[in-house]
C-alpha positions as CSV (number, residue, x, y, z in Angstrom):
1,M,-51.5,-14.6,-45.9
2,A,-48.3,-13.5,-44.5
3,S,-45.4,-15.7,-44.5
4,T,-42.1,-15.9,-41.7
5,S,-39.3,-16.0,-43.0
6,P,-36.9,-19.3,-42.7
7,D,-33.4,-16.9,-42.1
8,L,-36.0,-15.5,-39.6
9,A,-37.6,-17.7,-37.4
10,P,-34.2,-19.3,-35.4
11,T,-33.0,-15.8,-35.4
12,G,-36.7,-15.0,-32.8
13,S,-36.0,-18.5,-31.5
14,R,-32.8,-18.0,-30.2
15,F,-33.2,-14.1,-29.6
16,R,-36.5,-15.4,-27.5
17,S,-34.3,-18.5,-25.3
18,A,-31.4,-15.9,-24.6
19,L,-33.9,-13.4,-23.2
20,E,-35.5,-16.2,-21.0
21,T,-32.2,-16.9,-20.5
22,L,-31.3,-13.9,-19.1
23,V,-35.0,-13.4,-17.4
24,S,-34.3,-16.0,-15.5
25,V,-30.8,-14.8,-14.8
26,V,-32.6,-11.2,-12.8
27,A,-35.2,-14.0,-11.1
28,W,-32.5,-16.3,-9.7
29,F,-29.9,-13.0,-8.7
30,A,-33.1,-11.7,-7.5
31,G,-34.7,-13.9,-5.7
32,H,-30.9,-14.9,-4.2
33,A,-29.9,-10.9,-2.7
34,A,-33.9,-10.7,-1.6
35,A,-33.1,-13.8,0.6
36,E,-30.2,-11.5,2.4
37,R,-31.6,-8.4,2.0
38,E,-30.3,-8.0,6.0
39,R,-26.1,-8.0,4.3
40,W,-26.7,-5.3,1.7
41,T,-25.4,-2.4,3.4
42,L,-21.7,-4.8,3.7
43,W,-21.8,-3.9,-0.3
44,F,-22.0,0.0,0.6
45,P,-17.6,0.2,0.7
46,V,-17.3,-1.5,-2.2
47,L,-19.8,1.1,-4.1
48,I,-18.0,3.6,-3.1
49,G,-14.2,2.2,-3.0
50,I,-15.5,1.7,-7.3
51,G,-16.3,4.9,-7.7
52,V,-13.0,6.2,-6.0
53,G,-11.3,3.6,-8.0
54,A,-13.1,4.7,-11.1
55,Y,-11.5,8.3,-10.0
56,F,-7.9,7.9,-9.5
57,A,-8.2,5.7,-13.1
58,L,-9.1,8.8,-14.9
59,P,-5.9,9.4,-17.3
60,V,-6.8,13.5,-16.4
61,E,-8.2,15.1,-13.4
62,P,-12.1,15.3,-14.3
63,P,-14.4,19.2,-13.8
64,P,-14.8,19.9,-10.7
65,W,-17.6,18.5,-7.9
66,S,-18.9,16.4,-10.8
67,G,-18.8,13.5,-8.8
68,G,-21.4,15.6,-6.3
69,I,-23.9,16.4,-8.7
70,A,-23.6,13.1,-10.3
71,M,-24.7,12.1,-7.3
72,A,-27.5,15.2,-6.5
73,A,-29.0,14.2,-9.4
74,V,-28.9,10.1,-9.2
75,M,-30.7,10.7,-5.8
76,G,-33.6,12.6,-7.4
77,I,-34.0,9.5,-9.6
78,F,-34.0,7.2,-6.2
79,A,-36.4,9.9,-4.8
80,G,-39.3,9.9,-7.9
81,F,-38.2,6.1,-8.5
82,R,-38.4,4.5,-5.2
83,R,-41.6,2.6,-5.0
84,R,-39.4,0.6,-8.0
85,P,-37.3,-1.7,-6.4
86,I,-35.3,-2.3,-9.4
87,V,-34.6,1.6,-10.2
88,A,-34.6,2.4,-7.0
89,A,-32.0,0.1,-5.4
90,M,-30.0,0.8,-8.9
91,A,-29.6,4.5,-8.2
92,A,-29.0,4.3,-5.4
93,A,-25.8,2.1,-6.3
94,I,-24.8,4.7,-8.6
95,A,-25.5,7.3,-5.3
96,L,-22.8,5.8,-3.6
97,I,-20.2,5.1,-6.6
98,S,-20.8,9.3,-7.0
99,L,-19.7,9.6,-3.8
100,G,-16.7,7.7,-3.7
101,F,-16.1,9.4,-6.9
102,A,-17.0,12.6,-4.7
103,A,-15.4,12.2,-1.7
104,A,-11.3,11.9,-3.7
105,E,-12.3,14.9,-5.9
106,L,-12.9,16.1,-2.2
107,R,-9.6,15.4,-1.2
108,V,-7.3,16.4,-3.8
109,S,-8.6,20.5,-3.7
110,V,-8.1,19.9,-0.2
111,I,-3.8,19.2,-0.5
112,S,-3.2,21.0,-3.6
113,T,0.3,21.5,-2.2
114,P,2.7,22.8,-5.0
115,L,5.3,20.1,-6.2
116,L,8.9,21.1,-6.6
117,S,9.3,20.2,-10.6
118,R,13.2,20.1,-10.1
119,E,16.6,19.4,-7.6
120,I,18.1,22.5,-6.5
121,G,20.4,23.4,-3.9
122,P,21.9,23.7,-1.5
123,V,19.9,26.3,-0.5
124,T,18.8,27.1,2.8
125,V,15.5,25.2,4.0
126,G,13.6,26.9,7.2
127,G,10.8,25.2,8.7
128,R,9.1,23.6,11.9
129,I,9.9,20.0,12.6
130,C,6.9,18.4,13.0
131,E,8.1,14.5,12.5
132,M,10.8,13.8,14.0
133,D,11.9,9.7,13.5
134,L,15.6,7.9,14.4
135,L,17.2,6.4,11.4
136,P,20.3,4.0,11.2
137,S,22.3,6.7,11.3
138,G,20.8,10.3,12.2
139,Y,17.4,11.1,11.7
140,R,14.3,11.3,9.3
141,L,13.1,15.5,9.7
142,V,9.8,16.2,7.7
143,L,9.0,19.9,7.7
144,D,5.7,22.2,7.5
145,D,5.5,25.9,7.2
146,V,8.4,25.7,4.1
147,A,10.5,28.8,3.1
148,I,13.2,28.1,0.9
149,S,15.7,29.9,-0.1
150,G,15.1,31.3,-4.0
151,V,11.3,29.2,-4.7
152,P,8.8,32.0,-4.2
153,A,5.5,31.3,-1.6
154,S,3.7,30.2,-3.9
155,A,6.1,27.2,-5.5
156,T,7.3,25.9,-2.2
157,P,5.5,23.3,-1.0
158,D,3.3,22.7,2.1
159,R,5.6,20.1,4.0
160,V,9.2,18.7,3.1
161,R,11.0,15.5,4.3
162,L,14.7,15.7,4.5
163,R,17.5,13.3,6.1
164,A,19.9,14.2,8.2
165,S,23.4,12.3,9.2
166,Q,24.0,14.0,12.5
167,R,23.1,11.9,15.3
168,N,22.7,13.5,18.3
169,L,20.3,16.4,16.7
170,A,19.3,19.2,19.5
171,Y,16.3,20.1,18.2
172,R,12.9,18.2,18.6
173,P,9.6,18.2,16.5
174,G,7.8,21.8,17.1
175,D,11.4,23.8,16.9
176,R,11.6,25.9,13.8
177,I,15.3,25.3,12.3
178,E,16.9,26.7,9.0
179,V,19.6,24.4,7.2
180,R,21.4,24.2,3.7
181,A,20.4,21.3,2.0
182,R,19.7,19.9,-1.5
183,I,16.3,19.1,-2.6
184,G,14.1,18.3,-5.3
185,P,10.3,16.3,-5.9
186,P,9.5,12.8,-4.7
187,S,11.3,10.3,-6.8
188,L,9.1,9.1,-9.9
189,P,7.9,5.6,-10.7
190,A,10.9,2.9,-11.8
191,A,8.8,2.1,-14.1
192,P,5.6,2.7,-16.0
193,G,3.3,1.0,-13.5
194,A,5.7,0.8,-10.4
195,F,4.6,3.0,-7.3
196,D,4.1,6.1,-7.4
197,F,6.0,7.4,-4.9
198,Q,4.9,11.5,-6.4
199,R,1.3,10.4,-5.4
200,D,2.1,8.9,-2.3
201,A,4.0,11.9,-1.3
202,F,1.6,13.9,-2.3
203,F,-1.7,13.0,-0.1
204,D,0.8,13.2,2.8
205,G,1.5,17.0,1.7
206,I,4.7,16.5,0.8
207,G,6.3,18.3,-1.9
208,G,9.5,18.0,-1.7
209,V,12.6,15.7,0.2
210,G,16.2,15.7,-0.1
211,F,18.7,15.8,1.9
212,A,20.6,18.3,4.5
213,F,24.5,19.7,5.1
214,G,25.0,20.0,8.9
215,G,22.4,20.2,11.3
216,G,21.8,23.9,10.3
217,K,20.9,26.6,13.6
218,L,17.8,27.0,15.4
219,A,15.4,29.7,14.4
220,A,12.9,29.8,17.2
221,T,11.1,26.9,20.0
222,M,8.0,25.2,20.2
223,D,7.6,27.3,23.1
224,D,7.0,30.5,20.5
225,V,3.6,28.9,19.8
226,G,-0.1,28.8,20.3
227,W,-0.7,25.9,22.5
228,L,-2.7,24.6,20.0
229,S,-0.2,24.7,17.1
230,R,1.9,23.1,20.1
231,L,-0.5,20.3,20.3
232,P,0.5,18.2,17.9
233,C,4.3,18.6,18.6
234,Q,4.4,17.3,22.0
235,L,3.0,14.6,20.9
236,A,5.6,13.9,18.2
237,A,8.1,15.1,20.9
238,L,6.8,12.6,23.1
239,R,7.5,9.4,20.9
240,L,11.4,11.0,20.2
241,R,11.7,10.7,23.5
242,I,10.3,7.2,23.8
243,A,11.9,6.2,21.4
244,E,15.6,7.3,22.7
245,R,14.8,5.7,26.2
246,I,14.1,2.2,24.8
247,R,17.3,2.6,22.3
248,A,19.0,3.7,26.0
249,V,17.7,0.1,27.6
250,L,17.8,-1.7,23.8
251,P,20.6,-0.7,21.2
252,G,20.2,-2.9,17.9
253,D,17.7,-3.8,15.8
254,T,16.7,-5.2,19.0
255,G,16.0,-1.6,20.7
256,A,15.4,-0.8,16.8
257,M,12.1,-2.8,16.2
258,A,10.8,-2.4,19.9
259,I,10.7,2.1,19.0
260,A,8.3,0.1,16.2
261,L,6.2,-2.1,17.7
262,I,5.1,1.3,21.0
263,T,5.9,4.0,18.6
264,G,5.6,3.3,14.3
265,D,8.4,4.2,13.3
266,Q,10.3,1.9,11.0
267,G,13.0,3.5,10.0
268,A,16.0,2.8,13.0
269,I,15.5,-1.1,11.4
270,S,18.2,-2.3,9.9
271,K,18.0,-3.3,6.4
272,P,18.8,-7.6,6.5
273,V,16.1,-7.9,10.0
274,M,13.4,-5.7,7.6
275,Q,14.5,-7.8,4.5
276,D,14.7,-11.3,6.9
277,M,11.0,-10.6,8.3
278,R,9.7,-9.6,5.3
279,N,11.1,-12.8,3.6
280,S,9.8,-14.6,6.9
281,G,5.9,-12.5,6.3
282,L,6.3,-11.5,9.3
283,A,7.1,-7.7,8.1
284,H,3.6,-6.9,8.9
285,L,4.4,-8.0,12.9
286,L,6.3,-4.3,12.6
287,S,3.6,-2.0,11.2
288,I,0.7,-0.7,13.6
289,S,-2.3,-1.9,12.5
290,G,-5.0,-4.4,12.7
291,L,-2.4,-6.6,14.9
292,H,-1.7,-4.3,17.0
293,I,-4.3,-2.0,17.8
294,G,-6.1,-5.4,19.0
295,L,-4.1,-6.7,20.9
296,V,-3.1,-3.5,23.3
297,A,-7.4,-3.6,23.3
298,G,-7.1,-6.5,24.5
299,I,-5.1,-6.7,27.1
300,L,-6.3,-3.1,28.6
301,F,-9.8,-4.8,28.3
302,V,-9.0,-8.3,30.1
303,S,-6.6,-6.7,32.9
304,V,-9.1,-3.8,33.7
305,R,-11.7,-6.7,34.0
306,R,-9.6,-8.8,35.8
307,L,-9.1,-5.8,38.5
308,L,-12.2,-5.3,38.8
309,C,-13.4,-8.4,39.5
310,L,-11.4,-8.8,42.5
311,V,-13.7,-5.6,44.3
312,P,-16.4,-8.4,44.9
313,R,-18.6,-5.3,45.4
314,I,-18.3,-3.5,42.2
315,A,-17.9,-7.1,39.7
316,L,-21.6,-7.6,41.7
317,Y,-23.2,-4.8,40.9
318,H,-21.3,-3.1,38.2
319,P,-21.2,-3.4,34.2
320,I,-17.6,-4.5,34.5
321,K,-17.7,-5.4,31.3
322,K,-19.0,-2.1,29.4
323,W,-16.1,-0.5,31.5
324,G,-13.1,-2.9,30.2
325,A,-14.4,-1.6,27.3
326,I,-14.6,1.8,27.5
327,A,-11.1,2.1,29.3
328,A,-9.6,-0.1,26.3
329,L,-11.2,2.1,23.7
330,V,-9.7,4.7,26.0
331,G,-6.1,3.4,25.5
332,T,-5.9,2.1,22.5
333,L,-7.0,5.8,21.1
334,F,-3.4,7.0,23.0
335,Y,-1.8,4.2,21.5
336,V,-3.2,5.6,18.5
337,L,-2.7,9.4,19.3
338,L,1.2,8.2,20.2
339,A,1.9,5.8,16.7
340,G,1.5,9.9,15.2
341,A,-1.7,8.3,13.7
342,P,-0.3,6.4,10.8
343,V,-3.9,5.4,8.9
344,P,-3.2,1.8,9.1
345,A,-3.7,2.4,13.1
346,V,-6.3,4.8,12.8
347,R,-8.1,2.2,10.5
348,A,-7.2,-0.1,12.9
349,F,-9.0,1.8,15.2
350,V,-11.6,3.0,13.4
351,M,-12.9,-0.9,13.3
352,T,-11.9,-1.9,16.7
353,G,-13.7,1.0,17.9
354,M,-16.5,-0.2,17.0
355,F,-16.6,-3.5,17.8
356,L,-15.9,-2.1,22.2
357,L,-18.6,0.1,21.5
358,A,-20.4,-2.9,20.4
359,V,-19.7,-4.5,23.8
360,V,-20.7,-1.2,25.7
361,L,-24.4,-1.8,23.7
362,D,-24.3,-5.0,24.1
363,R,-24.3,-6.3,20.4
364,T,-22.2,-8.8,19.0
365,A,-18.6,-7.9,18.3
366,I,-17.2,-9.7,15.6
367,S,-19.2,-9.1,13.2
368,M,-19.3,-8.0,9.2
369,P,-20.7,-4.9,9.7
370,P,-18.3,-3.5,11.7
371,V,-16.1,-3.6,9.4
372,A,-17.7,-2.6,6.4
373,W,-18.5,0.8,7.9
374,A,-14.6,1.6,9.1
375,A,-14.6,1.0,5.8
376,V,-16.6,3.7,4.8
377,V,-15.4,5.8,7.1
378,V,-11.6,6.0,5.9
379,L,-12.8,5.7,2.1
380,L,-14.5,9.4,2.9
381,I,-12.0,11.1,5.0
382,R,-8.8,9.5,3.3
383,P,-9.8,7.7,-0.2
384,E,-6.0,7.6,-1.3
385,E,-5.8,4.3,1.1
386,L,-7.9,2.9,-1.2
387,I,-4.9,1.9,-4.0
388,G,-2.4,1.1,-1.2
389,P,-1.0,-2.0,-0.5
390,S,-1.8,-1.1,3.9
391,F,-6.5,-0.9,2.7
392,Q,-6.4,-4.0,0.4
393,M,-3.7,-6.0,2.2
394,S,-5.4,-4.8,5.7
395,F,-9.2,-5.0,5.0
396,A,-8.5,-8.3,3.4
397,A,-7.5,-9.5,6.0
398,V,-10.0,-8.8,8.8
399,V,-13.1,-9.8,6.3
400,C,-12.2,-13.0,5.6
401,L,-11.4,-13.4,9.1
402,V,-15.2,-12.2,10.2
403,A,-16.1,-14.3,7.1
404,A,-14.1,-17.3,8.2
405,H,-15.7,-16.7,12.2
406,E,-19.2,-16.3,11.2
407,A,-19.2,-19.0,9.2
408,T,-17.5,-21.6,12.3
409,Q,-19.4,-20.3,15.0
410,A,-21.7,-22.6,15.7
411,R,-20.2,-25.7,15.6
412,R,-16.2,-24.1,17.6
413,L,-18.9,-23.3,19.9
414,R,-20.1,-27.0,20.3
415,W,-16.8,-28.6,20.0
416,R,-15.3,-26.1,23.0
417,A,-18.8,-26.8,25.2
418,E,-18.9,-31.2,24.1
419,G,-15.2,-31.0,24.2
420,G,-14.0,-30.5,27.8
421,W,-10.0,-28.9,28.1
422,R,-8.6,-30.6,25.5
423,A,-11.2,-29.4,22.7
424,R,-10.4,-26.7,24.3
425,V,-7.2,-26.8,23.6
426,G,-7.3,-28.1,19.6
427,L,-9.4,-25.5,18.8
428,Y,-6.2,-22.8,20.4
429,V,-4.1,-24.5,18.2
430,G,-5.4,-24.9,15.3
431,G,-7.2,-21.6,15.9
432,L,-3.6,-20.0,14.8
433,V,-3.2,-22.3,12.5
434,F,-6.5,-22.1,10.4
435,T,-6.0,-18.2,11.6
436,S,-2.1,-17.6,9.5
437,L,-3.5,-19.8,6.7
438,V,-6.9,-17.8,6.1
439,A,-4.6,-14.2,6.4
440,S,-2.4,-15.6,4.1
441,L,-4.7,-16.7,1.6
442,A,-5.9,-13.1,2.2
443,T,-3.2,-11.1,1.7
444,A,-1.8,-12.7,-1.6
445,P,-3.7,-11.5,-4.7
446,Y,-1.9,-7.7,-2.7
447,A,1.4,-8.9,-1.5
448,I,1.8,-10.1,-5.8
449,Y,0.4,-7.4,-7.8
450,H,2.2,-4.3,-5.2
451,F,5.4,-6.5,-4.0
452,N,5.8,-9.3,-6.6
453,R,6.9,-12.1,-3.8
454,L,5.0,-14.7,-1.5
455,A,6.5,-16.0,1.2
456,A,6.1,-19.9,1.3
457,Y,6.7,-20.1,5.0
458,G,4.5,-17.4,6.2
459,V,2.2,-19.7,7.7
460,S,4.4,-21.6,9.7
461,A,6.3,-19.2,11.3
462,N,3.6,-16.6,11.9
463,M,2.0,-19.8,14.3
464,I,4.9,-19.1,16.1
465,A,5.5,-15.4,16.1
466,V,2.3,-14.0,16.4
467,P,1.8,-15.6,19.5
468,L,4.6,-14.6,20.7
469,T,3.9,-10.8,19.9
470,G,0.5,-11.3,21.7
471,L,1.4,-12.7,24.8
472,W,4.6,-11.4,25.4
473,V,5.8,-8.7,23.4
474,M,2.7,-6.7,23.4
475,P,2.2,-7.3,27.5
476,W,5.6,-6.4,28.2
477,A,4.7,-3.4,25.8
478,V,2.4,-1.5,27.7
479,A,3.8,-2.4,30.7
480,T,6.7,-0.3,29.4
481,L,4.7,2.7,28.7
482,L,2.3,2.6,31.9
483,L,6.6,2.6,33.9
484,M,8.0,4.6,31.6
485,P,6.8,8.2,33.8
486,F,8.5,6.8,36.7
487,G,11.7,6.1,35.3
488,A,11.0,1.5,35.5
489,E,10.8,1.5,32.1
490,Q,14.0,-1.1,32.1
491,W,12.0,-3.8,34.2
492,A,9.2,-3.9,30.7
493,L,11.9,-3.6,27.9
494,E,14.0,-6.4,29.1
495,P,11.8,-8.8,29.3
496,M,10.3,-7.6,25.5
497,G,13.8,-7.7,24.2
498,W,14.0,-11.7,24.6
499,G,10.7,-11.8,22.4
500,I,11.7,-9.6,19.7
501,D,14.9,-11.3,20.0
502,A,13.3,-14.8,19.2
503,I,11.0,-13.6,16.1
504,I,14.2,-11.4,14.4
505,D,15.8,-15.3,14.7
506,I,12.5,-16.9,13.9
507,A,12.6,-14.4,10.6
508,H,16.3,-15.0,10.1
509,A,15.6,-18.8,10.5
510,V,12.5,-19.3,8.3
511,G,13.5,-16.6,5.7
512,D,17.2,-19.1,5.0
513,W,14.6,-22.2,3.8
514,P,15.4,-23.4,1.0
515,G,12.4,-21.6,-1.2
516,A,11.0,-19.0,1.1
517,I,10.3,-16.8,-1.1
518,S,8.3,-17.0,-4.0
519,L,9.1,-14.3,-7.0
520,V,5.7,-13.7,-9.1
521,P,6.0,-11.6,-12.1
522,V,2.9,-8.1,-12.0
523,M,-0.2,-8.8,-11.9
524,P,-2.6,-7.1,-14.4
525,V,-5.2,-4.9,-12.2
526,A,-8.3,-6.1,-14.1
527,G,-6.6,-9.4,-12.8
528,L,-6.3,-7.9,-8.8
529,A,-10.1,-6.1,-9.2
530,L,-10.9,-9.5,-10.4
531,A,-10.1,-11.7,-7.6
532,T,-11.4,-8.5,-5.0
533,L,-14.5,-9.1,-5.9
534,G,-14.5,-12.5,-5.6
535,G,-13.5,-12.4,-2.5
536,L,-16.1,-10.1,-1.4
537,W,-18.9,-12.5,-3.7
538,L,-17.0,-15.0,-1.1
539,C,-17.6,-13.5,1.9
540,L,-20.3,-11.1,2.7
541,W,-22.9,-13.5,1.6
542,Q,-23.8,-16.1,3.3
543,R,-26.5,-18.4,1.1
544,P,-24.4,-21.3,-1.4
545,W,-24.5,-18.4,-4.4
546,R,-21.3,-17.6,-2.4
547,L,-19.2,-20.1,-4.1
548,A,-19.2,-18.1,-7.2
549,G,-16.6,-15.9,-6.1
550,I,-13.8,-18.7,-6.3
551,P,-13.8,-18.8,-10.3
552,A,-13.6,-15.0,-9.8
553,I,-11.1,-15.2,-7.4
554,L,-8.9,-17.9,-9.4
555,L,-9.4,-16.1,-12.8
556,G,-8.2,-12.7,-11.4
557,L,-5.0,-14.8,-9.5
558,G,-4.6,-17.1,-13.3
559,T,-3.4,-13.9,-14.8
560,V,0.0,-13.7,-13.2
561,F,0.8,-16.3,-15.7
562,F,-0.7,-14.0,-18.7
563,A,1.5,-10.8,-16.8
564,R,3.5,-9.2,-20.4
565,I,6.9,-8.3,-18.5
566,P,9.1,-5.5,-20.7
567,D,11.3,-6.8,-23.5
568,I,13.9,-3.4,-22.2
569,L,13.4,-0.8,-19.8
570,I,15.3,2.7,-20.0
571,A,16.1,4.1,-17.3
572,D,14.4,8.6,-16.7
573,D,18.2,9.6,-17.0
574,G,19.3,7.5,-19.9
575,R,22.1,6.1,-17.4
576,L,20.2,2.4,-16.4
577,F,19.2,0.0,-19.1
578,A,17.5,-3.7,-18.9
579,V,17.4,-6.0,-21.1
580,R,15.0,-9.8,-21.4
581,D,16.9,-13.1,-22.7
582,P,14.4,-15.7,-23.8
583,A,14.3,-18.1,-20.8
584,G,12.9,-14.5,-18.5
585,G,16.0,-13.8,-16.8
586,M,16.8,-10.2,-17.0
587,L,20.0,-8.2,-17.5
588,L,21.3,-4.5,-16.3
589,S,23.5,-2.5,-17.8
590,S,25.4,-1.7,-15.1
591,A,25.5,-3.4,-11.0
592,S,26.2,0.7,-9.3
593,V,23.8,3.0,-11.0
594,D,21.0,3.2,-10.1
595,R,20.7,0.4,-8.0
596,F,16.5,1.6,-6.5
597,E,15.3,1.3,-9.9
598,A,17.2,-2.3,-10.8
599,D,15.1,-3.8,-7.6
600,I,12.5,-2.4,-8.2
601,W,13.2,-4.0,-12.1
602,L,14.1,-7.2,-11.3
603,R,11.4,-7.2,-8.7
604,R,8.8,-7.0,-11.2
605,S,10.5,-9.1,-14.0
606,A,10.2,-12.0,-11.0
607,S,14.2,-12.2,-11.2
608,D,16.4,-12.7,-8.2
609,A,19.8,-11.6,-9.4
610,A,20.4,-9.6,-12.3
611,L,22.7,-11.8,-15.2
612,A,26.1,-10.1,-16.7
613,W,25.3,-7.8,-19.5
614,P,28.6,-8.1,-21.8
615,Q,30.6,-5.0,-22.3
616,D,31.7,-6.0,-26.0
617,G,30.1,-8.9,-27.8
618,Y,26.8,-10.8,-27.5
619,G,24.7,-11.6,-24.2
620,A,20.7,-12.4,-23.8
621,G,20.7,-15.6,-25.6
622,N,22.5,-14.1,-28.6
623,R,19.5,-11.0,-29.0
624,L,22.1,-8.4,-27.8
625,A,25.0,-7.2,-28.9
626,C,27.2,-4.6,-27.8
627,D,30.6,-2.2,-28.6
628,S,31.8,0.8,-27.3
629,L,29.7,2.7,-29.2
630,G,25.4,1.0,-27.8
631,C,24.1,-1.8,-28.3
632,I,21.8,-3.4,-30.3
633,Y,18.7,-5.5,-29.1
634,T,16.9,-7.9,-32.0
635,A,14.2,-10.9,-30.9
636,F,10.8,-12.1,-33.6
637,G,12.7,-10.3,-36.2
638,K,12.7,-6.4,-34.3
639,A,16.0,-4.3,-33.7
640,V,16.3,-2.3,-31.0
641,A,19.0,0.0,-30.8
642,L,20.3,1.7,-27.2
643,A,22.9,4.1,-28.6
644,R,24.8,5.5,-25.8
645,R,26.8,7.3,-27.8
646,P,26.5,10.0,-30.8
647,A,28.4,8.5,-32.7
648,A,26.3,5.7,-32.9
649,L,23.4,7.2,-34.6
650,A,24.2,7.0,-38.0
651,E,24.6,3.5,-38.7
652,D,21.4,2.3,-36.0
653,C,19.2,5.2,-37.7
654,Q,19.2,3.1,-40.7
655,T,18.9,-0.2,-39.3
656,A,16.8,-0.5,-36.3
657,D,13.4,-0.1,-36.4
658,V,13.4,1.4,-32.5
659,V,16.5,3.2,-31.2
660,V,17.1,4.8,-28.4
661,S,19.7,7.0,-27.2
662,V,20.8,8.5,-24.3
663,E,21.5,11.6,-25.8
664,P,19.5,14.4,-27.5
665,V,19.0,13.2,-31.3
666,R,20.7,16.1,-33.6
667,I,21.0,13.5,-37.2
668,P,17.7,13.4,-39.4
669,C,16.7,9.6,-38.0
670,T,14.2,8.6,-40.5
671,H,14.0,5.3,-41.0
672,P,13.3,3.7,-36.9
673,A,9.4,3.7,-36.5
674,I,10.0,5.0,-33.5
675,V,13.1,7.4,-31.7
676,I,12.9,7.9,-28.1
677,D,16.0,10.4,-27.1
678,W,17.3,12.4,-24.1
679,F,14.2,14.7,-24.5
680,D,11.4,11.7,-24.7
681,L,13.4,10.7,-21.8
682,W,13.3,13.4,-19.5
683,R,9.7,14.4,-20.6
684,D,8.5,10.9,-20.2
685,G,10.3,9.5,-18.1
686,A,11.4,5.6,-17.8
687,H,10.3,4.1,-20.6
688,A,9.1,-0.1,-21.4
689,I,9.1,-1.8,-24.8
690,W,7.5,-4.8,-25.5
691,I,8.2,-7.2,-28.7
692,G,5.6,-9.2,-29.5
693,E,5.8,-12.9,-31.3
694,D,4.3,-10.7,-34.6
695,G,7.2,-8.2,-34.6
696,A,4.6,-5.5,-32.6
697,I,6.2,-3.2,-30.7
698,D,5.2,-1.9,-28.3
699,I,6.1,1.2,-26.0
700,R,4.6,2.5,-23.0
701,S,6.6,5.8,-20.5
702,V,5.1,6.2,-17.2
703,R,3.3,10.1,-17.8
704,Q,1.7,7.9,-20.6
705,L,0.2,5.5,-17.7
706,R,0.2,8.4,-14.9
707,G,-1.6,10.8,-16.7
708,E,-2.3,14.8,-15.9
709,R,-3.2,14.4,-12.8
710,P,-2.7,17.0,-9.7
711,W,0.0,14.8,-7.9
712,V,2.4,15.0,-11.3
713,V,5.2,16.8,-11.5
714,A,5.5,19.2,-14.3
715,V,8.5,18.4,-16.8
716,P,11.4,19.4,-15.0
717,D,14.1,22.4,-15.7
718,R,16.8,19.7,-16.7
719,Q,19.4,20.9,-19.6
720,P,20.3,18.5,-22.0
721,P,23.8,17.4,-22.6
722,D,26.2,19.1,-24.6
């Protein structure tokens, strides 16, 4: 009789125990999921978003239509196994992920705009003005149907963006102009992992940016094109006329903020006011999105319904609530088109439109399904929005607010019914605090990831500014648009300006409070994904198992404490270096060169300001030693040479572990493990260097993290220094 080996018995027992545990977990999960069957559709946009995120995470462009082929194959599996619930559910989930992947592929293939590979100019740039926005000094023009002298048509971008410093240009959207300009590709990311300006411009169809010399000349007017082509131009021209009439009544930042609230153009707001709005947590008031669309829809809905109530025959015998919803839907659509139909406004309109249609169809207006279907629409039409802060913060706030509404609805209704007017006042005040707190907490992970900052007093500022915006500023904004055709907009703009001035004062006061802003290092992508999935788990389910999302959120946020801040950063043109001292401070090699990149470096390292760079001597806690030829940075027994002159290379190539040279290295340099010279910076963009406590050196470049994608500009044509 065969006997069981003593060594195998415990192993088999452990295997059976693990298998039983796995089966129990699956059964527990399946039981809870089955109990919330009606919430399954809410996960459709999540699965589509996973597919979109997978596409953008790839280092190279996948084969065309691979997402569509995968989706078709999985749907075949779904059709064959639809009687087996587990297999069918898995196939459906993979099909939705493939759908998101295919939507991103299709979107990129539809754009395919050429990108300029280098800066050129002055050259003659001709094109039709399709957007024209006010700036504090001048205009920002977006031209389409572009022609650039010396650039073949096959390499000419579909659209370009130019800054014009003239204050009173005679042109209007729809006019075709020719102007002398210096133009080049959109900016590279300032550091590995930083915001990708080229990708953002690519999805806007913009393949070149620059500035114009002089006003140029008019080549053709809008009247010379067909009516269908004139329609977007007419809306853009209307937006510009409204902005100019607002500024004629309300000069300065007051008028600039009024323009932002009515037309969506924030370009005329001064930097100090914009900084105060960010520091106080009120910057969201300037972007036409969910708050503004909801306020306009609410103002129109209530106003139309109250006016109809004044006629008893109509109020008693007709569905005035539905009429009000339809009027609000039409008016909100006009508001979105007037603002140029930016994606945040379109996204908010889709959600608000679904809420209003729910009123028309006698459905529950405030619920999660409209939010989910709005997300599906946006992800399928503009999948690139998934990776931007606007989409993430907007949907995070809305999902959490709707979940909070669902969780507290029964209790709020009971308090309102039983408590009288005092309960209503308390519910209103408490609702302001509660919604501000929920929205702030919901958007916190994304504010950390994208902006590396948290507004500590955002709840306090929003408690005052949001009611002021909703009850005073936005009603006057709607009145301004209604009175403007009659030339009487001043009657509404002046009281609107009083409210805007109060918001500016609130932002300035709160932004100046001690500790108003907390700087946070860069959150890893994995941390953001974990916090997002945890938040969705908490908000989309309704049974107690939803609480399992809280640990995931905390773990995702906790990854900030393990963020690796680079020890050394090198700009793509080699003109700017940054090093980190033992206390975490950042030293910049120049206070005046590449200020834009320097600000991004400081923000991503959670540094308030740059520390002094030693021109000759020691700094960074004696980690950095400099002379006229360059510097040596030493940490954990490793030395990195930052050579500014070729004369430094002879010694650096014999002693340093890493040599960074702003000029081409043309001598044998065999001792360092790694050499980064002018050619590497030219080819791969900015570099970041980490030195571990064990002496391990990790180097990453912008191009390494971006990969080879359609929005990555080819290696520019740049001449090395002599």
